[in-house]
Backbone bond lengths (Angstrom), bond angles and torsions (degrees), N, CA, C in turn:
res aa  C-N    CA-C-N  psi(-1)  N-CA   C-N-CA  omega(-1)  CA-C   N-CA-C  phi
1 X - - - 1.442 - - 1.531 110.04 -
2 X 1.322 114.96 -39.18 1.458 118.69 -179.96 1.530 111.17 -61.53
3 X 1.338 116.38 -43.56 1.461 120.75 178.76 1.516 111.96 -64.35
4 X 1.312 116.91 -39.16 1.462 122.24 178.14 1.520 110.16 -61.49
5 X 1.320 115.57 -49.07 1.468 119.78 -178.93 1.527 111.08 -64.79
6 X 1.328 117.16 -37.58 1.459 120.72 178.67 1.529 110.51 -65.75
7 X 1.323 116.97 -43.43 1.464 120.30 179.38 1.523 111.19 -62.60
8 X 1.330 116.83 -40.71 1.458 119.84 176.54 1.527 110.93 -60.63
9 X 1.323 115.88 -47.09 1.464 120.58 -179.00 1.526 110.95 -60.30
10 X 1.328 116.39 -43.70 1.466 120.34 179.97 1.521 111.87 -64.28
11 X 1.327 116.51 -29.66 1.465 120.91 179.02 1.530 112.11 -88.89
12 X 1.330 116.67 -2.04 1.461 120.30 179.96 1.518 113.13 74.83
13 X 1.322 116.75 26.18 1.465 121.84 -179.28 1.521 108.66 -107.55
14 X 1.324 116.31 131.09 1.464 120.69 -179.58 1.527 110.61 -72.39
15 X 1.319 116.03 141.21 1.464 122.20 175.56 1.522 109.23 -69.39
16 X 1.319 117.23 131.98 1.459 122.79 177.99 1.530 108.21 -120.94
17 X 1.331 117.54 105.99 1.465 119.92 -177.31 1.525 113.69 -62.83
18 X 1.325 118.26 -18.46 1.466 120.52 177.65 1.519 111.84 -68.01
19 X 1.324 116.54 -16.70 1.462 121.04 -178.85 1.519 113.51 -95.63
20 X 1.335 116.33 7.58 1.457 121.03 179.92 1.523 109.05 -119.58
21 X 1.319 115.70 124.19 1.458 121.58 176.13 1.519 106.75 -126.04
22 X 1.308 116.53 116.15 1.467 120.76 -179.54 1.524 109.46 -91.13
23 X 1.316 115.99 126.61 1.455 122.70 179.46 1.521 108.59 -143.39
24 X 1.311 115.62 173.91 1.459 119.91 174.01 1.526 108.32 -75.22
25 X 1.296 116.31 169.19 1.463 121.49 -176.91 1.523 111.72 -85.26
26 X 1.325 116.77 47.45 1.461 119.63 178.15 1.523 110.19 -113.04
27 X 1.311 116.08 153.97 1.460 120.72 178.15 1.524 110.57 -63.00
28 X 1.328 117.58 -38.98 1.467 120.97 -177.94 1.528 111.60 -64.99
29 X 1.327 117.30 -44.10 1.467 119.79 179.14 1.522 111.27 -68.26
30 X 1.333 117.25 -39.05 1.459 120.75 178.05 1.522 110.42 -65.75
31 X 1.311 117.33 -36.49 1.467 121.64 176.66 1.530 110.15 -59.40
32 X 1.324 116.67 -48.57 1.475 120.32 179.91 1.526 111.22 -64.54
33 X 1.319 116.98 -41.72 1.465 120.68 178.93 1.528 110.70 -64.29
34 X 1.327 116.32 -42.71 1.463 120.38 -179.97 1.520 111.22 -63.64
35 X 1.325 117.11 -41.21 1.463 119.22 177.51 1.523 110.64 -58.91
36 X 1.324 116.80 -42.16 1.468 120.66 178.82 1.526 110.30 -60.44
37 X 1.317 116.71 -48.88 1.464 120.33 -178.22 1.525 112.29 -68.19
38 X 1.318 117.08 -41.59 1.461 120.64 -174.67 1.524 113.76 -77.89
39 X 1.311 117.18 -13.99 1.467 120.78 175.63 1.527 112.40 -92.13
40 X 1.324 117.11 -2.37 1.463 121.52 -179.73 1.528 110.44 -65.85
41 X 1.319 115.66 152.65 1.467 120.51 179.49 1.529 110.79 -57.60
42 X 1.322 116.84 -40.93 1.462 121.81 175.58 1.526 107.77 -106.78
43 X 1.327 114.91 83.54 1.460 121.68 -175.86 1.523 110.81 -66.92
44 X 1.335 117.13 134.77 1.471 119.08 175.59 1.523 110.42 -66.77
45 X 1.316 115.14 155.67 1.463 120.47 179.20 1.522 111.74 -97.66
46 X 1.337 116.06 -6.76 1.459 120.55 179.48 1.522 109.85 -152.04
47 X 1.328 116.16 147.86 1.458 122.13 175.42 1.518 108.13 -129.84
48 X 1.323 116.59 137.45 1.462 121.32 176.16 1.519 108.76 -109.04
49 X 1.294 116.25 131.03 1.462 122.80 178.07 1.518 108.15 -117.07
50 X 1.320 117.20 138.76 1.460 118.45 -178.98 1.517 112.94 -87.66
51 X 1.319 117.51 5.21 1.462 121.25 176.69 1.530 109.12 -149.11
52 X 1.320 116.13 143.53 1.466 120.65 -179.53 1.519 112.42 -57.80
53 X 1.332 117.10 -38.67 1.476 118.75 -178.57 1.526 110.93 -64.79
54 X 1.325 117.81 -27.64 1.467 120.56 175.22 1.523 109.43 -70.06
55 X 1.322 117.35 -39.62 1.462 121.01 178.29 1.525 110.47 -58.97
56 X 1.328 117.51 -35.52 1.469 120.16 177.50 1.530 110.64 -60.57
57 X 1.321 117.20 -40.68 1.458 120.89 177.01 1.516 111.86 -64.13
58 X 1.322 115.87 -39.32 1.470 120.79 177.65 1.525 110.04 -63.77
59 X 1.335 117.12 -43.59 1.468 120.41 179.20 1.522 111.02 -60.41
60 X 1.315 116.20 -40.99 1.466 120.73 179.43 1.526 110.82 -64.05
61 X 1.327 117.33 -45.54 1.474 121.48 179.55 1.525 110.48 -62.89
62 X 1.323 116.89 -43.62 1.462 120.32 179.81 1.523 110.64 -60.75
63 X 1.321 116.78 -45.50 1.467 120.37 179.77 1.522 110.82 -61.86
64 X 1.323 116.82 -41.55 1.466 120.75 179.80 1.534 111.35 -61.52
65 X 1.332 116.31 -33.04 1.463 120.57 -179.94 1.523 112.86 -89.68
66 X 1.337 116.63 4.58 1.457 120.99 178.35 1.518 113.69 76.96
67 X 1.329 117.34 21.15 1.460 121.62 179.41 1.522 110.09 -95.25
68 X 1.296 115.75 142.34 1.455 121.92 -179.95 1.527 110.22 -104.01
69 X 1.326 115.52 136.24 1.457 121.26 174.35 1.523 106.34 -105.56
70 X 1.302 120.36 122.84 1.454 130.07 11.01 1.522 115.17 -101.11
71 X 1.330 119.22 4.45 1.470 119.99 -176.13 1.531 112.97 -60.40
72 X 1.334 117.44 -44.80 1.460 121.43 -177.43 1.521 113.56 -101.78
73 X 1.307 116.78 -25.36 1.458 121.40 -172.73 1.519 110.32 -149.41
74 X 1.319 115.74 133.71 1.464 121.10 172.12 1.514 107.38 -99.37
75 X 1.300 116.58 142.14 1.456 120.87 178.16 1.516 108.69 -145.80
76 X 1.314 115.03 145.56 1.455 119.05 176.85 1.505 110.18 -137.96
77 X 1.283 114.86 147.88 1.462 121.56 175.31 1.518 108.59 -123.27
78 X 1.273 116.20 159.38 1.450 121.38 -179.96 1.511 108.30 -131.96
79 X 1.296 116.78 119.96 1.455 120.61 -179.17 1.520 109.49 -63.55
80 X 1.331 115.55 128.34 1.454 120.09 177.76 1.506 108.83 -104.85
81 X 1.284 116.08 149.70 1.463 121.34 178.63 1.515 108.30 -120.96
82 X 1.324 115.87 137.77 1.463 120.72 178.80 1.504 110.61 -88.88
């Protein structure tokens, strides 16, 4: 979160807490979070996930809403190691 906020500040973009949904690193939680974000009146054009399994949930939510990746939505996951 700190890196995200720093990158926004460096780019001159204001932090918007409505664009942050904290969940566990599971596909099911990411799916629910993505549905919340993607159903918003001002839908984001990209979602960042800190784990690949979260990205799977995002892909599922996008497909359910008829959104195409990458045409309608960009998403990235980052493999985490324990």
